C-alpha positions in Angstrom: -5.5 3.3 -3.0 -6.0 7.1 -2.3 -9.2 8.7 -1.5 -10.2 12.3 -0.4 -11.3 13.1 3.1 -15.1 13.4 3.7 -15.9 12.1 0.1 -18.7 9.5 0.1 -21.3 7.9 -2.0 -18.9 6.2 -4.4 -17.9 2.4 -5.0 -14.8 0.9 -4.0 -14.6 -2.1 -6.2 -12.5 -5.2 -5.5 -12.0 -8.5 -7.5 -11.3 -11.6 -5.2 -8.5 -13.7 -6.7 -6.7 -16.8 -5.4 -3.0 -17.2 -4.7 -2.5 -17.9 -8.6 -4.3 -14.7 -9.5 -7.4 -16.4 -10.9 -10.7 -15.0 -10.0 -12.8 -16.7 -7.4 -16.5 -17.5 -7.7 -17.9 -15.7 -4.6 -21.6 -16.8 -4.9 -21.7 -18.7 -1.8 -19.6 -16.3 0.4 -20.2 -13.4 2.7 -17.6 -10.7 2.4 -16.5 -8.1 4.9 -14.1 -5.2 4.4 -11.8 -4.8 7.5 -10.4 -1.4 8.0 -7.6 -0.8 10.5 -6.5 2.6 11.4 -2.7 2.4 11.2 -2.1 5.1 13.9 -4.6 4.0 16.5 -5.4 0.3 15.6 -9.2 1.3 15.7 -11.0 -1.2 13.6 -14.0 -0.7 11.3 -15.9 -3.6 9.4 -18.2 -3.0 6.5 -20.3 -5.5 4.6 -19.3 -5.9 0.9 -22.0 -6.3 -1.7 -21.3 -9.0 -4.3 -22.0 -7.4 -7.9 -20.6 -10.2 -10.1 -20.2 -13.4 -8.1 -18.7 -15.6 -10.9 -16.2 -13.0 -11.7 -15.2 -12.3 -8.1 -16.4 -8.7 -8.1 -17.7 -6.9 -5.1 -18.0 -3.3 -3.8 -18.5 -1.1 -0.8 -20.3 2.0 -1.1 -18.5 4.7 1.0 -20.6 5.9 3.6 -20.7 9.5 5.2 -18.2 9.8 8.2 -16.2 6.7 7.5 -13.2 8.6 6.0 -13.8 11.9 7.6 -10.1 12.5 8.8 -6.9 12.4 6.9 -5.3 9.2 7.8 -4.0 5.9 6.7 -6.0 2.6 7.0 -4.9 -0.7 6.2 -7.6 -3.1 4.6 -8.4 -6.8 4.2 -11.2 -8.6 3.1 -12.6 -11.3 5.2 -14.4 -14.2 3.1 -16.6 -16.6 4.9 -17.7 -19.6 2.9 -20.9 -21.8 3.1 -18.8 -24.1 5.3 -18.3 -21.2 7.8 -14.6 -21.4 7.0 -13.2 -17.9 7.0 -10.1 -16.5 5.1 -8.6 -13.2 5.1 -7.0 -11.9 2.0 -4.7 -8.9 1.2 -3.2 -6.1 3.3 -3.1 -2.9 1.5 -3.4 0.6 2.5 -6.0 3.4 1.8 -4.6 6.9 2.1 -7.2 9.5 3.2 -5.9 12.8 1.7 -7.0 16.1 3.0 -9.9 17.8 1.2 -8.7 21.0 -0.5 -11.5 23.6 -0.8 -11.3 25.8 -3.8 -12.8 29.3 -2.6 -11.5 31.1 -5.6 -15.0 31.5 -7.2 -16.4 32.9 -3.9 
């Protein structure tokens, strides 16, 4: 996933699927986005909002200052079920690319 440094206010949408690729009903779960700075190993945790539980869809609305530096983060989603059993799925990267300012119209 590629995003632009300092951009915020947009949705990062995720679909939770099982090992067979089938969507998972997440209506009785708590979801957390786990971000780890690949260079420093610093960690950020953000709550995910469930937007369509029966189709496994959730989102994180990117907040200001979360991706303020060019960087690479690995991310996972932590799923805590009604029985308090926690599962962590996925390990993918988010590449934060430098914001290029267009000053040609100034």
